C-alpha positions, 0 to 999 in steps of 0.5 A: 881914705876912711877909717872903717875897720874890719878888725876886732873891737879891741883893735878898733878901740885902740885906734879910735881912742889912741887918736883921741888921746893924741889929739888931747896932747897935740891939737889946739885948745878947743880941739883938745876939748872936743877930743877929751869930751868924745873920749869921756862920753863916747857912748853918748857922742856915738849918736850926736849930730855935729851941732849937738857935739859942738854944743855939748863940748862948748865949742862949735860945729866948725871946730868939730869938723876940723877935729874929725879931719885931723883925726884922719876921718873923711867925714863925721859919719865915719867917726860915729860909725867907729864909735857905735861899733866900739859901743856895740862890742864894748861892755861898759857896766858901771854902778849906775847900770844896776838901776835896770836890775833894781827896776825889774819886776821881782815877781816875774817868774821868768826872771833869772836868779841873781846868783846865776846871771851875776856869775855868768856875767863875770865868766863871760867878762873873763872869757872876753878878756883873753885877747891876743893883745892882753896875752902879749902885754902880759908877757911884757909885764912879767918881764918888767916885774921879774927885772924890777928891784922893788915893786910898788902898788897903788890903787884908789877907791874900788881899785884899792882892793885889787891893788891890795889883793895883789900886794897880799899875794905878792907878799907871800912870795917876795920881799920887794913889794910894797903898797904905796900910801893910798890914804891921802894924796898929801902923803903918797908922793913920799912913797913914790919918790922912793922908786927909780929907773930900776924899780916898777910901780903897778897902778890899778885904775878901774871902774870908769867912766870916771877915774881917780885923778890921783892915780893918773897924776902919779903915773904922769909923775913916774913917766916924767921921772923915768920910773917904769909903770904898769897900768891895770885897767878895764877901759881902753879909753882910760886917759892914764894909759898914755902915762903908763909904760905898759897897759894891761886892759881886761874886759868888763861885765855887761850888767853889773859892776865887777872887779873879778876880771882885774882880780883874775889878771892879778892872780895870773901875774902873781902865779907866773912871776912865782913860777919864774922866781920859784927859788925865792918864792918857795923859800919865802912861802916856806918860812912864812908857813913855819912862822904862822904855824908856830905862832898859832895863827894857822891850824 
């Protein structure tokens, strides 16, 4: 029985990518290689022949066919159909996609102003992020954050700024939040070792298709040591999802790289957590305002 699905693109992504990640964990070595290649290059693979995928993954057409069957598809064509649907409904803007904007004729009088299309692109990305799946995961994340004794935040490269913003916001209301060392992998485990089963680590990993390896390794370490974790990402294909206790996945912009969507999610998380723990939040915020005013930091 084939796997052509009528569900929305998020459901389709969850099914296809979850099966590929399962293959990476359970299949023989060469078949794992193919699953990994498809997951990391699904936009290109969507138009490959069996022979082309075999060459690109340094395996063979016969191995590709075996993988397709083990993934639950009746044919290679059905796999391609699902990948093409994901690609058509997905929005995978990354830095290199700005080239199409740079190459636009600037003298074109019909061209939409940059400010207009960038803001509209961000707004549409936020709207697409509000899925039933995210709403359900959001409630679970709030429950985990509310129960956690201590909360650590981690993010690398552009993800660092999202994690840093979350730390700044959380620190206005609570005293149990800390930014885990992100200046170098040689020191990061010194911080991670301080967290246990009653704590929580929130990791941010956005930007794909290439992700910072250290973030993935940290989540894997936390899972092996029974430390709860939440992953904030903008790609359901992010391999770090398998190591996180819970994943919160927002949508992406179509035409430019943006951190607006994960920032909006962070704002919602902090707002709801402060509402849930308003007694603690009000006390900390009031005391902070008094100090800032008395020291002449604010006016």
